[in-house]
C-alpha positions as MATLAB code, in Angstrom:
seq = 'MLMPMQWGRAAEVAPRVIELAGQHGLLCFDSQAKVVHVPSITSHAQRRPPRHSIRATES';
ca = [
      67.342  -45.820   -0.591;
      66.496  -42.168   -1.085;
      63.469  -40.665    0.617;
      62.663  -37.327   -1.016;
      60.045  -35.179    0.698;
      58.534  -31.751    0.316;
      60.366  -29.112    2.350;
      57.126  -27.945    3.970;
      56.395  -31.455    5.280;
      59.929  -32.377    6.387;
      59.262  -31.672   10.085;
      56.296  -34.039    9.939;
      57.775  -36.780    7.736;
      61.462  -36.953    8.766;
      60.932  -38.291   12.318;
      58.797  -41.126   10.947;
      61.390  -41.969    8.281;
      64.107  -42.061   10.970;
      61.903  -44.263   13.147;
      61.197  -46.695   10.293;
      64.872  -46.871    9.357;
      65.738  -47.700   12.968;
      63.086  -50.402   13.111;
      64.779  -52.100   10.184;
      68.341  -51.610   11.441;
      69.168  -49.009    8.771;
      71.194  -45.807    8.968;
      69.390  -42.637    7.997;
      71.347  -39.663    6.587;
      69.764  -36.217    6.680;
      71.582  -34.424    3.869;
      70.163  -31.016    4.825;
      71.316  -31.204    8.461;
      74.350  -33.387    7.608;
      73.411  -35.848   10.362;
      73.568  -39.661   10.267;
      70.986  -41.312   12.523;
      72.373  -44.667   13.693;
      70.011  -47.248   15.195;
      70.954  -48.603   18.591;
      72.020  -52.255   18.696;
      68.737  -53.267   20.297;
      66.438  -50.967   18.309;
      66.002  -53.403   15.428;
      65.110  -56.295   17.707;
      62.854  -54.270   20.005;
      61.358  -52.002   17.301;
      62.573  -48.761   18.859;
      63.589  -45.609   16.964;
      67.320  -44.826   16.657;
      69.036  -43.297   19.687;
      72.328  -42.134   18.213;
      73.160  -39.409   15.712;
      76.447  -38.406   14.120;
      76.866  -34.867   12.828;
      79.032  -34.457    9.727;
      81.632  -31.676    9.825;
      83.364  -29.968    6.978;
      87.165  -29.885    6.930;
];
């Protein structure tokens, strides 16, 4: 699923999108920052936001 947002509201909207993705056990990729937010194993069951992030690197 893509979640487009206005650049001026990204700081407000992105954390909530990441939180919602984590609540549903979904990965969330920030294409601007090149970061994948990975929900913790227990986040889906306990309704917590993701705790892990992976930063993409260019080779």
